[in-house]
C-alpha positions as CSV (number, residue, x, y, z in Angstrom):
1,M,56.2,51.0,107.6
2,R,53.8,53.5,105.9
3,K,52.4,54.7,109.3
4,L,55.9,55.2,110.6
5,L,56.8,57.4,107.5
6,I,53.6,59.4,108.0
7,A,54.4,59.9,111.7
8,L,58.0,60.9,110.9
9,T,56.8,63.4,108.2
10,A,54.4,64.9,110.6
11,L,57.0,65.2,113.3
12,I,59.4,67.0,110.9
13,F,56.7,69.3,109.8
14,L,55.8,70.2,113.4
15,Q,59.5,70.9,114.2
16,V,60.0,73.1,111.1
17,T,56.7,75.0,111.9
18,A,57.9,75.5,115.5
19,Q,61.2,76.8,114.4
20,E,59.5,79.4,112.3
21,D,57.8,81.0,115.3
22,P,60.4,83.2,117.1
23,T,58.1,83.8,120.1
24,S,57.0,81.8,123.2
25,W,54.0,82.9,125.3
26,S,53.1,82.4,128.9
27,T,50.3,83.7,131.2
28,E,49.9,84.7,134.8
29,V,47.0,85.7,137.0
30,V,47.3,88.1,139.9
31,Q,44.3,88.4,142.3
32,L,43.9,92.1,143.4
33,S,40.7,91.7,145.4
34,E,37.8,89.3,145.8
35,T,36.5,90.2,142.3
36,E,39.4,92.0,140.6
37,Y,42.3,90.3,138.8
38,E,45.2,91.3,136.6
39,L,45.9,89.1,133.6
40,I,49.6,89.1,132.6
41,T,50.7,87.9,129.2
42,T,54.4,87.6,128.5
43,A,56.1,86.9,125.2
44,A,59.8,85.9,124.9
45,I,61.2,86.9,121.6
46,D,64.2,85.3,119.9
47,P,67.3,87.6,119.3
48,G,67.0,89.6,116.1
49,W,63.2,89.4,115.9
50,H,60.6,92.0,116.7
51,L,57.0,91.8,117.9
52,Y,54.8,94.9,117.3
53,S,52.9,97.1,119.6
54,Q,49.1,97.2,120.0
55,T,49.4,100.8,118.8
56,S,49.2,101.1,115.0
57,T,52.0,102.9,113.3
58,S,50.0,103.9,110.3
59,K,46.4,103.5,109.0
60,D,47.6,102.7,105.5
61,A,50.8,100.7,106.0
62,G,53.1,99.1,108.5
63,P,53.1,95.9,110.7
64,I,49.9,94.4,112.0
65,P,49.4,95.4,115.7
66,T,49.3,92.8,118.4
67,T,45.7,92.2,119.7
68,L,44.3,90.2,122.7
69,S,40.8,88.8,122.5
70,F,38.7,87.0,125.2
71,Y,36.2,84.3,124.3
72,G,33.0,83.2,126.0
73,V,33.2,85.8,128.8
74,E,31.0,88.6,127.5
75,D,28.7,88.5,130.5
76,K,31.2,87.1,133.0
77,I,33.9,89.7,133.2
78,E,34.4,93.4,132.7
79,L,37.6,94.8,131.3
80,T,39.0,97.6,133.5
81,G,41.1,100.1,131.7
82,I,43.5,99.3,128.8
83,N,45.7,96.4,128.2
84,K,49.0,98.1,129.2
85,E,52.2,97.0,127.4
86,T,55.7,97.2,128.7
87,G,58.9,97.1,126.6
88,S,57.8,98.7,123.4
89,Y,59.8,101.5,121.8
90,A,60.0,103.5,118.6
91,A,62.7,102.6,116.1
92,Y,63.4,102.6,112.4
93,S,62.5,99.3,110.7
94,S,64.6,98.2,107.7
95,V,61.7,96.1,106.6
96,W,59.0,98.8,106.7
97,E,61.4,101.7,105.9
98,F,60.0,104.0,108.6
99,N,59.7,104.2,112.4
100,V,57.5,101.6,114.1
101,Y,56.5,100.7,117.6
102,Q,58.1,97.4,118.4
103,F,59.4,94.9,121.0
104,S,62.7,93.2,121.2
105,D,63.7,90.3,123.5
106,A,60.4,90.4,125.6
107,A,56.9,91.9,125.6
108,I,54.6,92.2,128.7
109,F,50.9,93.0,128.6
110,K,48.7,93.6,131.7
111,Q,44.9,93.7,131.6
112,K,42.8,94.3,134.7
113,I,39.4,92.7,134.9
114,K,36.4,92.8,137.2
115,L,34.7,89.4,137.8
116,L,30.9,89.5,137.2
117,D,30.5,85.7,137.5
118,T,32.2,84.4,140.7
119,D,31.9,80.8,139.4
120,L,34.2,81.5,136.5
121,K,37.3,79.3,136.8
122,Y,39.3,80.2,133.7
123,I,39.4,82.6,130.7
124,I,40.2,81.6,127.2
125,A,42.0,84.2,125.1
126,E,43.8,84.5,121.8
127,V,46.8,86.8,121.0
128,F,47.1,87.7,117.3
129,F,50.5,89.1,116.2
130,M,53.1,89.5,113.6
131,T,56.9,89.1,113.8
132,C,59.7,90.3,111.6
133,D,63.5,90.3,111.6
134,E,65.7,92.8,109.7
135,E,64.9,91.1,106.3
136,R,61.5,89.4,106.3
137,C,58.2,89.0,108.1
138,L,56.4,85.9,109.1
139,R,52.7,85.4,108.3
140,P,50.5,86.9,111.1
141,T,49.3,84.2,113.4
142,G,47.2,83.6,116.5
143,R,48.1,81.8,119.7
144,A,45.6,80.4,122.2
145,L,46.1,81.4,125.8
146,T,44.5,80.2,129.1
147,F,44.2,82.3,132.2
148,K,43.3,80.2,135.2
149,L,41.6,82.2,137.9
150,D,41.4,78.9,139.8
151,P,44.9,77.2,139.7
152,N,43.1,73.8,139.8
153,A,40.7,74.5,137.0
154,V,40.5,72.1,134.0
155,V,39.7,73.4,130.5
156,P,37.3,70.8,129.1
157,F,37.8,71.2,125.4
158,G,41.1,73.1,125.3
159,A,41.5,76.7,124.4
160,D,41.7,76.0,120.6
161,G,38.4,74.3,120.6
162,I,36.5,77.2,122.1
163,I,38.2,79.7,119.8
164,E,37.3,77.5,116.7
165,K,33.6,77.4,117.9
166,Y,33.5,81.2,118.0
167,L,35.0,81.4,114.5
168,D,32.5,78.8,113.1
169,E,29.5,80.6,114.5
170,E,30.9,84.0,113.5
171,L,30.7,85.4,117.0
172,D,32.7,88.5,118.1
173,P,35.1,88.0,121.0
174,M,35.8,90.6,123.7
175,L,38.7,92.7,122.4
176,A,41.1,94.3,124.8
177,V,42.1,97.9,124.0
178,G,45.9,98.2,124.1
179,A,48.4,101.0,124.6
180,P,51.9,101.5,126.0
181,E,52.4,102.2,129.7
182,A,53.7,105.6,128.8
183,D,53.6,107.9,125.8
184,I,56.3,107.0,123.3
185,P,57.3,109.6,120.7
186,L,57.4,107.9,117.3
187,K,60.0,110.4,116.0
188,G,63.6,109.7,117.0
189,G,65.3,106.8,118.7
190,P,64.1,104.0,121.0
191,K,62.1,104.6,124.1
192,T,64.3,105.2,127.2
193,D,61.9,105.0,130.1
194,T,60.3,101.6,129.7
195,K,63.0,99.5,128.2
196,E,66.6,99.2,129.2
197,K,67.7,98.2,125.7
198,G,66.3,101.3,124.3
199,A,68.1,103.3,126.9
200,D,71.4,101.8,125.9
201,K,70.8,102.8,122.3
202,K,69.6,106.3,122.9
203,K,72.5,108.5,124.0
204,S,73.0,112.2,124.2
205,K,75.2,113.9,121.6
206,S,77.9,114.7,124.1
207,E,78.0,111.1,125.4
208,L,78.1,109.8,121.8
209,E,80.9,112.1,120.8
210,K,83.0,111.3,123.9
211,E,82.5,107.6,123.6
212,K,83.2,107.6,119.9
213,E,86.5,109.6,120.2
214,E,87.7,107.1,122.8
215,E,86.6,104.0,121.1
216,K,87.9,105.1,117.7
217,K,91.5,105.4,118.9
218,D,91.4,102.3,120.9
219,R,89.8,100.2,118.1
220,S,92.3,101.4,115.5
221,L,95.3,100.7,117.6
222,W,94.0,97.3,118.7
223,T,93.3,96.3,115.1
224,I,96.8,97.3,114.1
225,F,98.2,95.3,117.0
226,I,96.2,92.1,116.3
227,V,97.0,92.2,112.5
228,A,100.7,92.8,113.3
229,F,100.7,90.0,115.9
230,L,99.2,87.6,113.3
231,S,101.7,88.8,110.7
232,G,104.5,88.1,113.2
233,F,103.2,84.6,113.7
234,A,103.1,84.0,110.0
235,A,106.8,85.2,109.8
236,L,107.6,82.8,112.6
237,L,106.6,79.9,110.3
238,T,108.9,80.9,107.5
239,P,112.1,78.9,106.7
240,C,114.3,81.8,107.9
241,V,112.9,81.9,111.5
242,F,111.3,78.6,112.5
243,P,114.5,76.5,112.5
244,M,116.2,79.1,114.7
245,I,113.8,78.3,117.6
246,P,115.2,75.0,118.8
247,L,118.8,76.1,118.0
248,T,118.6,79.3,120.0
249,V,116.7,77.8,123.0
250,S,119.2,74.9,123.2
251,F,122.1,77.4,123.2
252,F,120.7,79.3,126.2
253,T,119.6,76.2,128.2
254,K,122.9,74.3,127.6
255,Q,125.4,77.1,127.8
256,S,124.0,78.6,131.0
257,K,125.3,77.3,134.4
258,T,121.8,77.0,135.9
259,R,118.3,76.5,134.4
260,A,117.2,79.8,135.9
261,K,120.0,81.6,134.2
262,G,119.1,80.0,130.9
263,I,115.5,81.1,131.2
264,S,116.5,84.7,132.1
265,N,118.8,84.9,129.1
266,A,116.1,83.6,126.8
267,L,113.6,86.1,128.2
268,L,116.2,88.9,127.7
269,Y,116.7,87.6,124.2
270,G,113.0,88.0,123.5
271,V,112.9,91.4,125.0
272,F,115.7,92.6,122.8
273,I,113.9,91.3,119.7
274,I,110.9,93.5,120.7
275,V,113.2,96.4,121.3
276,I,114.9,96.2,117.9
277,Y,111.6,96.2,116.0
278,V,109.9,98.8,118.1
279,L,112.9,101.0,117.6
280,L,112.3,100.7,113.9
281,G,108.7,101.8,114.2
282,T,109.7,104.7,116.5
283,V,112.3,105.9,113.9
284,V,109.7,105.8,111.1
285,T,107.3,107.8,113.2
286,A,109.9,110.3,114.3
287,I,111.2,110.9,110.8
288,F,107.9,111.4,109.0
289,G,105.5,112.5,111.7
290,S,101.8,111.4,111.9
291,E,100.4,114.0,109.5
292,S,103.0,113.4,106.8
293,L,102.5,109.6,107.1
294,N,98.8,110.0,106.6
295,E,99.3,112.2,103.5
296,L,102.0,109.8,102.2
297,S,99.3,107.0,102.1
298,T,97.4,108.9,99.4
299,N,100.5,110.0,97.4
300,V,100.5,108.7,93.9
301,Y,104.3,108.2,93.7
302,F,104.4,106.5,97.0
303,N,101.6,104.1,96.0
304,V,103.3,103.2,92.7
305,A,106.7,102.8,94.4
306,F,105.2,100.5,97.0
307,F,103.4,98.5,94.3
308,L,106.8,97.8,92.7
309,I,108.4,97.0,96.0
310,L,105.7,94.5,96.9
311,V,105.9,92.8,93.5
312,V,109.6,92.4,94.1
313,F,109.0,91.0,97.6
314,A,106.3,88.6,96.2
315,A,108.7,87.4,93.6
316,S,111.3,86.7,96.3
317,F,108.7,84.7,98.4
318,L,107.7,82.8,95.3
319,G,111.2,81.6,94.8
320,A,112.6,83.8,92.0
321,F,115.5,85.1,94.1
322,E,116.5,85.8,97.7
323,I,116.6,89.3,99.3
324,T,119.2,89.5,102.0
325,L,121.0,92.2,103.9
326,P,124.9,92.4,103.4
327,Q,126.6,89.4,104.9
328,S,129.1,91.7,106.6
329,W,126.3,93.0,108.8
330,A,125.5,89.5,110.0
331,N,129.2,88.7,110.5
332,K,129.7,91.8,112.7
333,A,126.6,91.0,114.7
334,D,127.9,87.4,115.3
335,E,131.2,88.7,116.4
336,K,129.6,91.0,119.0
337,A,127.3,88.1,120.1
338,N,130.3,85.9,121.0
339,K,131.4,88.4,123.6
340,G,128.6,87.2,126.0
341,G,126.8,89.1,128.6
342,I,123.8,91.4,128.1
343,A,125.5,93.0,125.1
344,G,126.1,89.6,123.5
345,I,122.5,88.7,123.9
346,F,121.4,91.9,122.3
347,F,123.6,91.3,119.2
348,M,122.3,87.7,119.0
349,A,118.8,89.2,118.7
350,L,120.1,91.7,116.1
351,A,121.7,88.8,114.2
352,L,118.3,87.0,114.0
353,A,116.7,90.2,112.6
354,I,119.3,90.5,109.9
355,V,119.6,86.9,109.0
356,S,115.8,86.5,108.8
357,F,115.3,89.6,106.7
358,S,114.7,87.7,103.5
359,C,111.5,86.3,105.1
360,T,110.5,89.1,107.5
361,G,111.5,92.1,105.4
362,P,108.5,92.1,103.1
363,I,106.1,91.6,106.0
364,V,107.7,94.3,108.1
365,G,107.6,96.7,105.2
366,S,103.9,96.1,104.5
367,L,103.1,96.6,108.2
368,I,105.0,99.8,108.5
369,V,103.4,101.4,105.5
370,E,99.9,100.3,106.5
371,A,100.4,101.4,110.1
372,A,102.1,104.6,109.0
373,S,98.9,105.6,107.1
374,K,97.1,105.6,110.4
375,G,99.6,108.1,112.0
376,G,100.4,108.6,115.6
377,L,101.8,105.6,117.5
378,A,100.4,103.1,115.0
379,P,103.9,102.1,113.6
380,V,105.2,101.6,117.1
381,I,102.2,99.5,118.1
382,G,102.5,97.5,114.8
383,M,106.1,96.7,115.4
384,F,105.4,95.8,119.0
385,G,102.7,93.3,118.0
386,F,104.9,91.8,115.2
387,S,108.0,91.4,117.4
388,L,106.0,90.0,120.3
389,A,104.7,87.1,118.2
390,I,108.3,86.3,117.2
391,A,109.8,86.7,120.7
392,L,107.2,84.7,122.6
393,P,108.2,81.2,121.4
394,F,111.9,81.7,122.3
395,A,110.9,82.7,125.9
396,L,108.2,80.0,126.3
397,F,110.3,77.1,125.0
398,A,113.1,78.2,127.3
399,I,110.8,78.0,130.2
400,F,109.2,74.7,129.1
401,P,111.9,72.9,127.0
402,G,109.7,69.8,126.8
403,W,107.4,71.6,124.5
404,M,110.0,71.5,121.7
405,N,109.4,67.8,121.3
406,S,106.0,68.6,119.9
407,L,107.3,71.0,117.3
408,P,106.9,69.7,113.7
409,A,110.2,69.0,111.9
410,S,111.4,71.6,109.4
411,G,110.4,70.7,105.9
412,G,108.5,71.6,102.8
413,W,105.6,73.0,104.8
414,L,107.8,76.0,105.7
415,N,108.3,76.8,102.0
416,T,104.5,76.5,101.5
417,V,104.0,79.2,104.2
418,K,106.5,81.4,102.4
419,V,104.8,80.9,99.0
420,V,101.3,81.7,100.4
421,L,102.7,84.9,101.8
422,G,104.1,85.7,98.4
423,F,100.7,85.4,96.8
424,L,99.2,87.6,99.5
425,E,101.9,90.2,98.9
426,L,101.2,90.1,95.2
427,A,97.5,90.7,95.7
428,L,98.2,93.5,98.2
429,A,100.5,95.2,95.7
430,F,97.6,95.8,93.3
431,K,95.7,97.6,96.1
432,F,98.4,100.2,96.1
433,L,98.4,100.5,92.3
434,S,94.6,100.9,92.4
435,A,95.0,103.7,94.9
436,A,97.2,105.6,92.5
437,D,94.8,104.9,89.6
438,L,91.9,106.3,91.6
439,V,93.7,109.4,92.6
440,Y,94.5,110.3,89.0
441,Q,91.2,108.9,87.7
442,T,93.0,107.2,84.8
443,H,90.4,104.3,84.8
444,I,93.1,101.8,83.8
445,L,92.5,99.6,86.8
446,E,88.7,99.7,87.1
447,R,86.8,97.4,89.4
448,E,86.3,94.6,86.9
449,V,90.0,94.6,86.0
450,F,91.1,94.7,89.6
451,L,88.8,91.8,90.5
452,A,90.0,89.8,87.5
453,I,93.6,90.1,88.7
454,W,92.6,89.1,92.2
455,I,90.6,86.1,90.9
456,A,93.7,85.0,88.9
457,I,96.1,85.5,91.8
458,F,93.9,83.6,94.4
459,G,92.9,81.0,91.8
460,A,96.7,80.3,91.2
461,L,97.2,80.1,95.0
462,A,94.3,77.6,95.2
463,L,95.9,75.5,92.5
464,Y,99.3,75.6,94.2
465,L,97.8,74.5,97.5
466,L,96.0,71.7,95.8
467,G,99.3,70.5,94.3
468,K,98.6,71.5,90.7
469,I,101.4,74.1,90.4
470,K,105.1,73.7,91.4
471,L,107.4,76.5,92.2
472,P,111.3,76.6,92.3
473,H,111.8,75.8,96.0
474,D,109.2,73.1,96.2
475,G,110.6,69.6,97.1
476,P,109.9,66.3,95.3
477,E,106.3,65.6,94.6
478,A,104.5,64.1,97.5
479,P,100.9,63.8,98.7
480,I,99.5,67.1,100.1
481,S,98.6,67.2,103.8
482,V,95.0,67.5,105.0
483,G,95.7,71.0,106.4
484,R,97.0,72.2,103.0
485,L,94.0,70.7,101.2
486,L,91.5,72.5,103.6
487,L,93.4,75.8,103.1
488,G,93.3,75.2,99.4
489,L,89.5,74.7,99.5
490,V,89.1,77.9,101.6
491,V,91.1,79.9,99.0
492,L,89.1,78.3,96.1
493,T,85.9,79.3,97.9
494,F,87.1,82.8,98.2
495,T,88.0,82.9,94.5
496,I,84.6,81.7,93.5
497,Y,83.0,84.3,95.8
498,M,84.7,87.1,93.9
499,I,83.5,86.0,90.5
500,P,80.0,87.6,90.7
501,G,81.7,90.9,91.4
502,L,82.6,91.0,87.7
503,W,78.9,91.4,87.1
504,G,78.2,94.0,89.8
505,A,77.9,92.1,93.1
506,P,79.0,94.3,96.0
507,L,81.4,91.8,97.6
508,K,81.1,93.4,101.1
509,I,83.7,91.0,102.6
510,I,86.5,92.7,100.7
511,S,84.9,96.2,100.5
512,G,87.6,98.9,100.6
513,F,90.1,96.9,98.6
514,P,88.7,96.9,95.1
515,P,87.7,100.2,93.5
516,P,84.2,101.4,94.4
517,L,81.2,100.1,92.6
518,N,80.8,103.3,90.6
519,Y,84.4,103.2,89.4
520,A,83.7,100.4,86.8
521,E,83.0,99.8,83.1
522,A,79.5,98.8,84.1
523,P,78.6,100.5,87.4
524,Y,75.2,98.9,87.6
525,G,76.3,95.5,86.5
526,V,76.9,94.0,83.1
527,G,74.0,94.5,80.8
528,Y,72.4,97.2,83.0
529,T,72.4,101.0,82.6
530,K,70.8,103.8,84.6
531,L,68.5,106.2,82.8
532,E,69.8,109.4,84.4
533,A,67.2,111.4,82.6
534,H,64.7,110.1,85.0
535,I,66.6,111.5,88.0
536,E,66.7,115.3,88.4
537,I,70.3,116.2,89.1
538,P,71.0,119.8,90.3
539,K,73.6,121.9,88.5
540,G,77.1,121.1,89.7
541,A,76.0,117.8,91.3
542,H,76.4,114.2,90.1
543,L,75.2,110.7,91.0
544,A,77.6,109.2,93.5
545,V,77.7,105.7,95.0
546,H,74.2,104.2,95.6
547,D,72.8,106.9,93.3
548,I,73.1,109.5,96.0
549,I,73.2,113.1,94.6
550,A,76.4,114.6,95.7
551,F,78.4,117.8,95.1
552,H,82.2,118.0,94.8
553,D,82.4,121.7,95.4
554,Y,81.6,123.1,98.8
555,E,80.2,126.5,97.6
556,E,77.9,124.8,95.0
557,G,76.6,122.4,97.6
558,L,76.0,125.2,100.2
559,A,74.0,127.2,97.6
560,Y,71.8,124.2,96.8
561,A,71.2,123.5,100.5
562,K,69.9,127.0,101.0
563,E,67.7,126.6,97.9
564,V,66.0,123.3,99.1
565,N,66.2,124.2,102.9
566,K,68.1,121.1,103.9
567,P,71.1,120.5,106.2
568,I,74.5,119.5,104.8
569,L,76.6,116.4,105.3
570,V,80.2,117.3,104.4
571,D,82.2,114.1,103.6
572,F,86.0,114.6,103.6
573,T,87.1,111.7,101.6
574,G,89.8,110.5,99.2
575,W,90.0,108.3,96.1
576,A,92.7,106.2,97.8
577,C,91.0,106.0,101.2
578,V,90.2,102.4,102.1
579,N,88.0,103.2,105.1
580,C,86.0,105.7,103.0
581,R,85.1,102.9,100.6
582,K,84.2,100.6,103.6
583,M,81.8,103.3,104.9
584,E,80.2,103.8,101.5
585,E,79.8,100.1,100.8
586,R,78.9,98.8,104.3
587,V,77.3,101.7,106.2
588,W,75.8,104.0,103.6
589,S,74.2,101.0,101.8
590,D,72.1,100.3,104.9
591,P,68.5,101.2,104.0
592,K,67.9,103.6,106.9
593,I,71.2,105.4,106.3
594,L,70.7,105.5,102.6
595,N,67.2,107.0,103.0
596,M,68.6,109.9,105.1
597,L,71.4,110.6,102.7
598,K,69.1,110.7,99.7
599,N,66.2,112.6,101.3
600,D,67.3,114.5,104.4
601,F,70.8,115.9,103.6
602,V,72.7,117.6,100.9
603,L,75.8,115.5,100.5
604,I,79.1,117.4,99.7
605,S,82.0,115.0,99.1
606,L,85.4,116.8,99.2
607,Y,88.2,114.6,97.8
608,V,91.5,115.7,99.5
609,D,93.6,113.8,97.0
610,D,92.0,115.3,93.8
611,K,95.0,116.1,91.6
612,N,93.1,118.5,89.2
613,K,94.8,121.9,89.2
614,L,93.1,124.9,90.6
615,P,92.8,127.9,88.3
616,K,95.9,130.2,88.6
617,E,93.8,132.9,90.3
618,D,92.5,130.5,92.9
619,Q,96.0,129.1,93.9
620,Y,97.4,130.5,97.1
621,T,100.0,130.0,99.9
622,S,98.8,128.4,103.1
623,D,99.2,130.7,106.1
624,R,99.4,127.6,108.4
625,T,102.2,125.7,106.6
626,G,103.6,128.2,104.0
627,K,103.0,125.6,101.3
628,K,101.5,126.4,97.9
629,V,97.9,125.2,97.5
630,R,97.8,124.2,93.8
631,T,95.2,121.4,93.4
632,I,91.6,120.9,94.3
633,G,92.7,118.2,96.8
634,D,95.1,120.6,98.4
635,K,92.3,123.1,98.8
636,W,90.0,120.7,100.6
637,M,92.9,119.3,102.8
638,E,93.6,122.8,103.9
639,F,89.9,123.4,104.6
640,Q,89.8,120.3,106.7
641,K,93.0,121.0,108.7
642,D,92.2,124.6,109.3
643,N,88.7,124.0,110.6
644,Y,88.9,120.5,112.2
645,K,92.6,120.1,113.1
646,T,92.9,116.6,111.5
647,A,94.3,115.2,108.2
648,A,92.6,111.8,108.5
649,Q,89.8,110.6,106.3
650,P,86.9,109.9,106.3
651,L,85.6,112.8,108.3
652,Y,81.9,113.7,108.4
653,V,80.6,117.0,109.4
654,I,76.9,118.1,109.7
655,K,76.2,121.7,108.9
656,D,73.0,123.7,108.7
657,K,72.0,125.3,105.4
658,N,74.0,128.4,106.2
659,G,77.2,126.4,106.7
660,N,77.3,126.5,110.5
661,D,78.6,123.3,112.2
662,I,76.1,121.2,114.2
663,G,77.8,119.1,116.9
664,K,81.2,117.6,116.5
665,P,82.5,115.8,113.4
666,I,82.7,112.0,113.4
667,A,85.3,109.8,111.7
668,Y,85.4,106.2,110.5
669,T,82.4,104.6,112.2
670,P,81.6,101.1,110.9
671,E,78.8,100.6,113.5
672,I,75.6,101.4,111.6
673,D,73.6,102.1,114.7
674,L,76.1,104.6,116.0
675,Y,76.4,106.4,112.7
676,E,72.6,106.5,112.4
677,T,72.3,108.0,115.9
678,W,74.8,110.7,115.0
679,L,73.0,111.5,111.8
680,R,69.5,111.6,113.4
681,E,70.7,113.8,116.3
682,G,72.3,116.2,113.9
683,L,69.1,116.2,111.8
684,E,66.9,117.0,114.8
685,E,69.2,119.7,116.0
């Protein structure tokens, strides 16, 4: 038994050790002539890991270069040329915090030799290397390799035995001199001529800008569509809508003379549901316009009003009261529906929208406001996604009526869905109140207070799902289902995740929703302070997020850039801008981005929703709109619109020290690599 335990322990140790090596090595021998050979060494590298070049990055620091040594062949072979490597490229390393020569995915080394001893059947070698991922490095290690000049050759003692003999006798092996196949500039992005992956990363400025503009619009609209579709599915599971599915489908299938007619009527019913909601999104866009909708999202009065509206909606979902449209509207829609024909089907769809308003209204209202802040076609796309999720079941169950037998019976679970939505509405309400607080900088709802409220809300939701809290519309006490238990555990986990945020944890999962890290009672965490005296802050500047020195006035920042001879990064932002906070907390926090923002640029952050009044002599009337520019935020909004023809934030612009634009601006860019490439190309230019 003892031997078995020892064997199992050894096996586990070997498996763990093997898992820690992210490389696998192989060798190949190509005969070039009677006495000339090419020795090929290939390393396969696990995703996310890097092997380093034979060329040293720095004499004083950096990763250990890869080396290849040959044993016991000093008088038997002659190395011809260098050990050429293929696949290495130059890139910034978050571990070393500067550019290094590295491999990803695969590395190939080719060493030509001339045979001096024609009886030599094999060559023993050792590759010594280091590997790192984005967070840590493994201990440098050696790997024994065998090159068989004769495919049938047998190594008598194994490669490791010969290498150990050399080490014991302190003999020097034959060391290959390595270098890349082609010259790789250490400055800048990855190599493009020897590695396809590097070529994918390195793009010209024009390609980057064109791709970014196209992807930005598509990604934003797709995100809105997906969120709206999921919201529509959630509304479908509420007590106001779910019971209508079998009733409506049965009506069409039984009242129609043929099955085909029933299916076509149900499909038309679904189309009219989509038309009604899309029409609502179109009206909102037409009334306000994309620019006004974007400005509305940062308006203090709007944010406070919507906070109150969402609290009322949440109370309704939680069972305090019901919000319904006038009954006369529903009665008139029903009267029209009884007339039959296409018009009758349209009014049946309208009747559904009116009757289900108490459940769908709060969700639709939230979606319209969130989509409206994006501008353009976003409200239309949002309403299309929402209505599609509601309309699809009516059409599908009409085509496949047998599926209705698998639908769960209406019951208490529908009320549970409604209550969960109520808690989510309540949590979302405080996001709007926080936006108003940030704009006016009242510091009433600082980060710790906001997180405490969210912890209380989601903690209460977890207790409700676990059956510890009862609300007015809950039925008699009964055991909770497994699904409800699992959802309760997920919510409880999320609640616990937020608790360290009270002590300064970044909470990147919810970045953009709470106030920023520096808008807190203890910006550096409870019990920690920053000795600002140790940081030299220029006149007119201040310490921004991540201790980046930033200016809030363009002219002051421009003067400082001339003084220190650095380019400028203009950051058009807003206190109530969610995507701005996401960029600061997820992208700017990346070591390679943060290093550039602190050392290579002068950052000028212009808040377009700053409500501080301009001096009387600085107030003016806009030539473009005819509106009075009274506040600091108005001034920067006009500056952005006049020069860059957009009102959306964030917007980033690189300028030289004299204020001349370099390249095109870039907007919300959550991809760190893409943002880094844009910064580096602007810096080089």
